[in-house]
NUBA-454001 format. One record per atom (N, C-alpha, C): x, y, z; residue in one letter. Coordinates in steps of 0.02 Angstrom, whole numbers, padded with zeros to 5 digits, always signed. Atoms other than C-alpha are relative to their C-alpha. Example, Ala and Ser with C-alpha at 12.3 -4.5 7.8 and 13.67 -1.06 7.14 Angstrom:
% residues 2
+00045-00059+00000a +00615-00225+00390a +00045+00060+00000a -00042-00059-00003s +00684-00053+00357s -00039+00055+00037s 
This chain:
% residues 289
-00005+00063+00037m +02632-01519+02284m -00068-00019-00028m +00064+00021+00029p +02495-01563+02160p -00011-00075+00011p +00019+00071-00011i +02403-01726+02195i -00043-00021-00060i +00036+00024+00059v +02344-01827+02044v -00025-00071+00013v +00025+00068-00006d +02245-01987+02023d +00037-00046-00048d -00036+00050+00041e +02294-02144+01928e +00002+00019-00074e +00000-00023+00070n +02251-02057+01762n +00034+00068-00009n -00035-00065-00001n +02357-01904+01805n -00049+00059+00002n +00048-00053-00008g +02197-01806+01834g +00014+00039+00064g -00015-00043-00057l +02218-01659+01953l -00053-00007+00054l +00046+00009-00056v +02138-01699+02123v +00000+00061+00045v -00006-00057-00045g +02203-01555+02228g +00073+00016+00012g -00068-00021-00014v +02358-01483+02309v +00012-00003+00076v -00020-00006-00070i +02452-01495+02473i +00050+00057+00006i -00043-00058-00009y +02528-01331+02531y +00049-00011+00057y -00053+00006-00050e +02689-01320+02630e -00023+00026+00067e +00022-00030-00063d +02607-01208+02760d -00041-00049+00042d +00044+00046-00036d +02485-01347+02805d +00037-00058+00032d -00036+00057-00029i +02619-01476+02843i +00065+00021+00033i -00061-00025-00032k +02750-01364+02924k +00013-00034+00067k -00009+00030-00066k +02718-01441+03095k +00034-00068-00005k -00031+00066+00009i +02769-01610+03026i +00070+00008-00029i -00064-00004+00035t +02910-01558+02910t +00054+00035+00041t -00050-00038-00038y +02995-01436+03031y +00007-00024+00072y -00004+00026-00069s +02964-01531+03193s +00060-00049+00006s -00058+00044-00012q +03112-01623+03270q -00017-00074-00011q +00020+00070+00006y +03013-01784+03273y -00055-00010-00052y +00055+00003+00048g +02891-01746+03133g +00006-00057-00050g -00009+00053+00050l +02965-01864+03003l -00008-00069+00031l +00006+00065-00034s +02978-02006+03128s -00072-00016+00016s +00071+00010-00015l +02798-01982+03183l -00040-00016-00062l +00036+00011+00063a +02739-01975+03003a +00010-00071-00025a -00014+00068+00022k +02822-02143+02971k -00033-00052+00045k +00030+00046-00048n +02738-02219+03123n -00074-00007-00015n +00069+00011+00018d +02573-02298+03073d -00049+00019+00055d +00044-00014-00056s +02502-02267+03245s -00017+00075+00004s +00010-00072-00006f +02522-02078+03231f -00011+00034-00068f +00001-00031+00066a +02523-02050+03044a -00069+00030-00017a +00060-00032+00024t +02396-01928+02972t -00008-00016-00074t +00012+00018+00070k +02316-01979+02808k +00013+00060-00046k -00016-00053+00049m +02376-01879+02657m -00062+00039-00021m +00060-00032+00024g +02199-01844+02604g -00025+00057+00042g +00025-00053-00044s +02165-01734+02754s +00034+00067-00014s -00036-00062+00016f +02292-01606+02689f -00017+00027-00070f +00013-00020+00070i +02227-01598+02509i -00053+00056-00002i +00047-00055+00009k +02144-01435+02461k -00019+00007-00074k +00020-00009+00070p +02044-01396+02303p +00040+00056-00033p -00040-00049+00037v +02128-01292+02167v -00041+00034-00054v +00027-00035+00060v +02085-01167+02032v +00042-00022-00059v -00038+00026+00057w +02133-01237+01863w -00029+00025-00066w +00022-00017+00068v +02124-01194+01678v +00030-00051-00048v -00027+00043+00052e +02148-01296+01521e +00054+00037-00039e -00056-00030+00036k +02309-01264+01426k -00023+00038-00062k +00023-00030+00063s +02211-01220+01268s -00042+00063+00011s +00042-00058-00013w +02108-01084+01355w +00040+00065-00010w -00033-00065+00009k +02146-00900+01324k +00022+00029+00067k -00027-00030-00060i +02244-00797+01450i -00054+00036+00040i +00053-00038-00034d +02091-00690+01489d -00040-00044+00048d +00038+00046-00042k +02001-00843+01559k +00038-00017+00064k -00041+00014-00058a +02146-00885+01675a +00000+00059+00049a -00001-00060-00042l +02154-00706+01739l -00067+00011+00034l +00067-00008-00028e +01966-00701+01764e -00012-00049+00058e +00009+00051-00052l +01965-00864+01864l +00041+00016+00062l -00043-00015-00058y +02110-00812+01973y -00027+00060+00039y +00025-00060-00034s +02034-00641+02010s -00060-00016+00044s +00058+00019-00039r +01877-00728+02075r +00018-00042+00061r -00020+00044-00055h +01976-00844+02191h +00067+00021+00031h -00067-00021-00021s +02130-00740+02234s +00009+00000+00076s -00007-00003-00073d +02091-00736+02421d +00030-00064+00029d -00020+00064-00030s +02131-00920+02447s +00048-00040-00042s -00044+00038+00044n +02252-00968+02309n +00067+00036-00012n -00068-00026+00011k +02437-00946+02275k +00018+00002-00074k -00012+00003+00071g +02421-00967+02088g -00055-00040-00033g +00051+00037+00037i +02327-01066+01958i +00032-00060-00035i -00027+00061+00029f +02352-01244+01897f -00024-00008-00072f +00014+00010+00071v +02353-01297+01714v -00008-00074-00014v +00010+00069+00021t +02283-01457+01641t +00001-00004-00076t +00004+00012+00072q +02292-01533+01467q -00044-00061-00010q +00050+00054+00008n +02140-01637+01420n -00016-00032+00068n +00019+00024-00066g +02102-01652+01606g +00058-00024+00043g -00058+00026-00037a +02276-01714+01656a +00044+00059+00023a -00043-00052-00027y +02395-01612+01764y +00055+00017-00049y -00051-00022+00048y +02512-01507+01657y +00051+00046+00032y -00047-00046-00029g +02589-01369+01763g -00034+00050+00046g +00023-00048-00049f +02568-01218+01876f +00024+00070-00020f -00019-00070+00013i +02568-01028+01850i -00002+00037+00067i -00005-00034-00065s +02627-00930+02002s -00034+00068-00003s +00031-00066-00004v +02550-00767+02063v +00044+00052-00036v -00046-00047+00032k +02706-00673+02003k -00010-00002-00076k +00009+00006+00073n +02683-00741+01826n -00069+00023-00022n +00067-00023+00016l +02496-00708+01831l -00003+00077-00002l -00002-00073-00001l +02528-00527+01878l +00036+00028-00062l -00036-00021+00059e +02653-00513+01737e -00043-00008-00063e +00046+00011+00057l +02528-00588+01614l -00054+00055-00002l +00053-00051-00005s +02394-00467+01676s +00026+00068-00022s -00030-00065+00018y +02511-00317+01659y +00011+00005-00075y -00014+00000+00073n +02565-00365+01483n -00064+00002-00040n +00064+00001+00035r +02386-00399+01433r -00032+00070+00001r +00029-00067-00006n +02325-00231+01498n +00039+00051-00041n -00042-00045+00039l +02471-00142+01415l -00016-00008-00075l +00015+00014+00070e +02433-00227+01249e -00067+00030-00019e +00067-00027+00014i +02249-00178+01260i +00002+00076-00001i -00003-00073-00005a +02289+00001+01312a +00031+00031-00063a -00034-00026+00059q +02406+00024+01163q -00045-00002-00062q +00043+00009+00058e +02270-00033+01043e -00070+00028+00009e +00067-00025-00014q +02122+00055+01122q -00019+00058-00046q +00026-00059+00034n +02013+00175+01026n -00002+00057+00050n -00005-00055-00050p +02043+00345+01109p -00068+00024+00025p +00065-00024-00022l +01857+00386+01117l -00036-00050+00044l +00039+00050-00036t +01776+00224+01174t +00040-00043+00048t -00044+00042-00040k +01928+00140+01255k -00010-00075-00014k +00008+00069+00021l +01882-00020+01163l +00060-00020-00043l -00054+00023+00044p +02012-00129+01073p -00012+00021-00072p +00004-00023+00069g +02051-00076+00895g +00013-00055-00051g -00004+00047+00057n +02089-00158+00728n +00052-00055+00008n -00051+00051-00008k +02249-00249+00776k -00025-00056+00046k +00029+00050-00045m +02158-00337+00919m -00055-00040-00035m +00052+00035+00038i +02014-00378+00802i +00033-00052-00046i -00036+00047+00044e +02136-00456+00678e +00028-00059+00038e -00027+00054-00042k +02218-00556+00817k -00056-00047+00022k +00057+00041-00021y +02048-00615+00877y -00024-00045-00057y +00023+00039+00057l +01997-00671+00703l +00047-00058-00015l -00049+00053+00011m +02158-00770+00684m -00008-00056+00051m +00010+00050-00053q +02128-00857+00851q -00064-00040-00013q +00063+00034+00014c +01948-00896+00805c +00008-00050-00057c -00008+00044+00057n +02004-00973+00642n +00038-00064+00017n -00036+00060-00023n +02111-01097+00739n -00041-00040+00050n +00043+00035-00047d +01968-01146+00856d -00042-00052-00036d +00045+00050+00027d +01865-01302+00830d -00073+00016+00018d +00067-00015-00023e +01715-01225+00918e -00036+00045-00051e +00040-00045+00041i +01573-01130+00834i +00017+00072+00020i -00014-00071-00013n +01616-00945+00818n -00050+00043-00039n +00043-00049+00033h +01503-00799+00777h +00034+00068+00001h -00031-00066+00008i +01573-00635+00712i -00055+00050-00019i +00053-00049+00011v +01465-00479+00717v +00031+00068-00016v -00019-00069+00016y +01490-00310+00633y -00061+00045+00007y +00053-00050-00009f +01386-00159+00684f +00017+00062-00040f -00009-00061+00039d +01361-00005+00576d -00061+00044+00010d +00056-00046-00011f +01254+00148+00616f -00035+00015-00066f +00040-00022+00057n +01114+00195+00497n -00012+00075+00006n +00013-00072+00004d +01099+00379+00443d +00040+00039+00052d -00043-00034-00048f +01245+00432+00552f +00024+00068-00027f -00025-00062+00029k +01310+00565+00432k -00053+00056+00003k +00051-00052-00007p +01143+00659+00425p -00007+00024+00072p +00003-00020-00070f +01140+00657+00615f +00058+00046+00018f -00059-00042-00012n +01318+00726+00623n -00008+00069-00031n +00008-00063+00036d +01278+00859+00493d -00051+00045+00034d +00055-00039-00029s +01121+00912+00584s +00015+00021+00072s -00009-00013-00071y +01177+00902+00766y +00072+00013+00022y -00069-00015-00016g +01366+00918+00759g +00039-00061+00024g -00043+00057-00016f +01514+00806+00796f -00001-00018+00074f +00002+00016-00071r +01499+00820+00985r -00058-00047+00015r +00057+00045-00008k +01327+00741+00978k +00015-00067-00034k -00018+00062+00034g +01397+00614+00854g +00044-00043+00045g -00042+00037-00047d +01532+00565+00980d -00041-00027+00057d +00044+00024-00054r +01397+00553+01113r -00037-00062-00021r +00036+00059+00025a +01301+00429+01005a +00046-00061+00000a -00049+00055+00002i +01459+00324+00981i +00014-00025+00071i -00012+00020-00070l +01490+00324+01170l -00059-00037+00029l +00060+00035-00023i +01310+00273+01204i +00002-00073-00023i -00001+00068+00027f +01330+00123+01090f +00056-00042+00031f -00055+00038-00031s +01500+00072+01162s -00018-00020+00071s +00021+00017-00069d +01425+00078+01338d -00050-00057-00001d +00048+00056+00006i +01283-00036+01282i +00037-00065-00013i -00039+00060+00015l +01409-00159+01209l +00035-00026+00063l -00036+00020-00061k +01510-00159+01370k -00047-00031+00050k +00049+00024-00050k +01355-00185+01476k -00032-00065-00021k +00039+00058+00023r +01267-00315+01368r +00042-00058-00027r -00036+00053+00036l +01404-00411+01276l +00068-00018+00028l -00069+00012-00022a +01573-00396+01364a +00007-00065+00038a -00005+00061-00040k +01536-00541+01482k -00011-00063-00042k +00014+00058+00043h +01486-00653+01336h +00054-00011-00053h -00049+00008+00053g +01625-00620+01212g +00047+00060-00005g -00050-00053+00014f +01749-00498+01134f -00034+00057-00037f +00028-00058+00034i +01697-00321+01087i +00056+00048-00018i -00052-00045+00024a +01797-00192+00990a -00030+00056-00042a +00022-00058+00040h +01786-00027+00895h +00042+00003-00063h -00035-00002+00064v +01832-00036+00711v +00023+00071-00015v -00014-00071+00015g +01826+00154+00697g -00064+00035-00021g +00060-00036+00019g +01697+00290+00672g -00062-00030+00032g +00062+00030-00026d +01524+00213+00688d -00003-00075-00015d -00004+00072+00012d +01582+00034+00651d +00028-00035+00062d -00020+00038-00059f +01595-00092+00793f +00003-00075-00016f -00013+00072+00011f +01641-00276+00811f -00015-00038+00065f +00008+00045-00057a +01593-00421+00925a +00014-00071-00023a -00014+00070+00016g +01648-00603+00931g -00022-00045+00057g +00025+00047-00049f +01571-00753+01020f +00026-00070-00016f -00026+00069+00010c +01643-00928+01045c -00043-00049+00039c +00036+00053-00033g +01540-01082+01084g -00075+00011+00009g +00071-00015-00006y +01367-01001+01072y -00038-00024-00062y +00043+00016+00057q +01223-01058+00962q -00025+00066-00031q +00020-00061+00035f +01159-00935+00832f -00059+00035+00034f +00059-00030-00032e +00992-00910+00921e +00019+00044+00060e -00023-00038-00058k +01082-00851+01078k +00033+00065-00022k -00035-00059+00025v +01194-00731+00982v -00050+00049-00029v +00050-00044+00031f +01047-00664+00882f -00039+00037+00054f +00038-00031-00054g +00949-00630+01042g +00038+00057+00033g -00041-00052-00031l +01093-00533+01120l +00007+00061-00045l -00011-00055+00047i +01124-00430+00963i -00064+00039-00012i +00064-00033+00011d +00940-00393+00935d -00016+00048+00057d +00013-00043-00058k +00926-00322+01112k +00045+00062-00002k -00047-00056+00005v +01081-00214+01085v -00025+00051-00050v +00024-00045+00053c +01010-00141+00924c -00062+00039+00023c +00062-00033-00023k +00840-00103+01003k +00016+00051+00055k -00017-00045-00054e +00918-00025+01158e +00034+00063-00026e -00034-00058+00029f +01029+00088+01053f -00050+00048-00032f +00050-00043+00032s +00881+00152+00951s -00037+00042+00051s +00037-00036-00052i +00789+00200+01109i +00043+00056+00030i -00043-00050-00033q +00938+00288+01190q +00023+00054-00049q -00025-00049+00049a +01000+00372+01030a -00053+00051-00017a +00053-00047+00017h +00831+00450+00996h -00006+00057+00051h +00003-00053-00052s +00847+00548+01159s +00048+00057-00017s -00047-00053+00020l +00988+00648+01075l -00033+00051-00046l +00033-00045+00049y +00863+00727+00953y -00044+00051+00036y +00048-00049-00024k +00758+00881+00978k -00070-00031-00001k +00067+00028-00007q +00577+00848+01025q -00036-00002-00068q +00034-00004+00066k +00516+00904+00853k +00021-00058-00045k -00024+00054+00042d +00627+00778+00764d -00022-00068+00026d +00024+00063-00028r +00579+00640+00885r -00073-00012-00017r +00071+00006+00017d +00395+00675+00855d -00010-00018-00073d +00006+00015+00072n +00420+00672+00666n +00026-00070-00017n -00031+00065+00015g +00529+00516+00672g +00052+00005-00054g -00051-00010+00051y +00653+00594+00550y +00028+00071+00007y -00028-00068+00005v +00766+00744+00516v +00000+00019-00074v +00000-00024+00069t +00758+00851+00360t +00062+00044-00010t -00061-00039+00015i +00927+00911+00293i +00017-00009-00074i -00023+00007+00069k +01015+00935+00127k +00049-00058-00006k -00047+00054+00012d +01103+00783+00056d +00062+00026-00034d -00063-00022+00030r +01273+00787-00029r -00008+00038-00066r +00013-00035+00064f +01191+00854-00188f -00038+00066+00012f +00034-00062-00016g +01110+01000-00096g -00076-00005-00002g +00073+00010+00002v +00935+00925-00105v -00025-00018+00070v +00028+00015-00066k +00827+00926+00053k -00033-00069-00001k +00027+00068-00005r +00785+00749+00108r -00017-00017+00073r +00017+00024-00067k +00708+00659+00255k +00045-00060+00015k -00042+00055-00022f +00825+00544+00351f -00027-00028+00066f +00025+00033-00060s +00773+00417+00483s +00043+00017+00060s -00039-00009-00061l +00827+00435+00664l +00051-00056+00006l -00056+00047-00007l +00985+00344+00717l -00023-00070+00020l +00008+00070-00019s +00984+00155+00724s +00065-00036-00019s -00061+00037+00016v +01113+00018+00702v -00017-00065-00036v +00007+00064+00035s +01128-00128+00580s +00051-00050+00027s -00045+00052-00025a +01206-00293+00630a +00003-00058-00050a -00011+00057+00045a +01281-00427+00517a +00037-00054+00039a -00028+00056-00039i +01317-00597+00595i +00022-00056-00047i -00023+00058+00038i +01424-00734+00518i +00017-00056+00048i -00015+00060-00040e +01433-00909+00590e +00056-00040-00034e -00056+00040+00026k +01596-01006+00569k +00006-00065+00040k -00004+00065-00034r +01604-01192+00609r +00065-00037-00012r -00064+00033+00013q +01773-01238+00537q +00049+00052-00029q -00050-00047+00025k +01934-01159+00474k -00019+00024-00070k +00022-00030+00064i +01902-01040+00329i +00055+00044-00028i -00044-00049+00032d +01993-00929+00206d -00024+00069+00022d +00020-00065-00027l +01993-00756+00288l -00018+00050-00055l +00020-00043+00056n +01983-00672+00117n -00072-00013-00020n +00070+00019+00015e +01823-00768+00083e -00046+00028+00055e +00039-00027-00056f +01762-00717+00255f -00014+00074-00010f +00008-00072+00010d +01791-00532+00217d -00050+00015-00055d +00046-00010+00056e +01698-00545+00052e -00072-00012+00020e +00068+00016-00020e +01546-00629+00129e -00025+00048+00052e +00021-00049-00050m +01544-00510+00276m -00021+00065-00033m +00018-00061+00036a +01541-00362+00155a -00070-00006-00030a +00066+00011+00030k +01390-00439+00067k -00056+00005+00052k +00053+00002-00050i +01292-00470+00226i -00007+00067+00036i +00005-00067-00030k +01335-00299+00298k -00044+00045-00043k +00041-00039+00045k +01258-00221+00144k -00073-00020+00006k +00068+00024-00006s +01103-00330+00161s -00032+00022+00066s +00027-00017-00066s +01085-00288+00346s -00027+00072+00002s +00024-00069+00002k +01059-00105+00301k -00074+00005-00018k +00070-00001+00022a +00890-00150+00228a -00046-00036+00050a +00039+00038-00049s +00832-00245+00384s -00004+00036+00066s +00008-00030-00066l +00763-00184+00549l +00027-00047+00054l -00026+00048-00048m +00832-00341+00632m +00069-00023-00023m -00065+00027+00020p +01007-00419+00635p -00008-00054-00053p +00001+00052+00052i +01045-00529+00484i +00060-00046+00011i -00054+00048-00010g +01147-00688+00500g +00008-00045-00060g -00014+00047+00054a +01230-00806+00377a +00055-00046+00021a -00054+00047-00012s +01342-00958+00379s +00053+00009-00054s -00055-00007+00048i +01513-00941+00297i +00004-00062-00045i -00002+00062+00039l +01490-01121+00237l -00061-00007-00045l +00061+00006+00039n +01315-01097+00171n -00032+00069-00002n +00019-00070+00000i +01284-00917+00122i -00072+00009-00020i +00071-00013+00008e +01097-00909+00142e -00022+00040+00061e +00023-00041-00057k +01012-00779+00250k -00040-00043+00048k +00035+00036-00052l +00951-00850+00414l -00045+00049+00036l +00047-00044-00035h +00797-00773+00494h -00021-00035+00064h +00019+00028-00064y +00776-00809+00679y -00036+00054+00041y +00032-00044-00048n +00657-00732+00804n +00019-00022+00070n -00017+00018-00069e +00687-00726+00991e -00048-00054+00024e 
């Protein structure tokens, strides 16, 4: 039984197990009615795990997994007021369906969500009132690396980057694999400076780890020399990654979003640091850590 205050705010819960001695005792009800023996209701109230109705399913599953030893489910509030309860059975069903959905959309190489999950995430973000930051990653000089070292090394570079994303960004937001050497990340409720700092570290860490894939001679030179698509020998820089960040503060036209993201992705290729822009005010933002 959920216990609420005068404003319907969730205070706690009383579990049946804790009052069995009273409810199942032959004289329990009579004793409870007797002021001389009655136990105060407050002594049976236990704290609860709760989520807001507007929160995403992942948050509910995460909270429950951290408190599963002592809870029979998770409570739901709406604007702080008691709204309902999700049982363990339903939580397990939600978790199963969620994992199945993710598995069906995973990239086979990196096991990260793919384009359908990205599209779903963008739609959800566009309905949020909070600040959202969308990030696209794209490798620099990936084709010359593939041509010079082979596709197996190319796949290794992609796996290195996906592992960095999982380690550095998964706990902060949503990460996904667009395909090939293109990746995606989304953050809700963060300020631009925080997002920029996280992305800048990811880019720098990838450059360090990716350079270990090269032969010593190429690492010493800082470039590889191969023929380009026209058969002309050229020098290409060692692998790195570009990052384009867009900040969204209100609902936008997703077609406009795609156009502006394409522009900033192109600009990011000319920068050694992540580039950010606001969808409402398309001016390049330069922030340092």
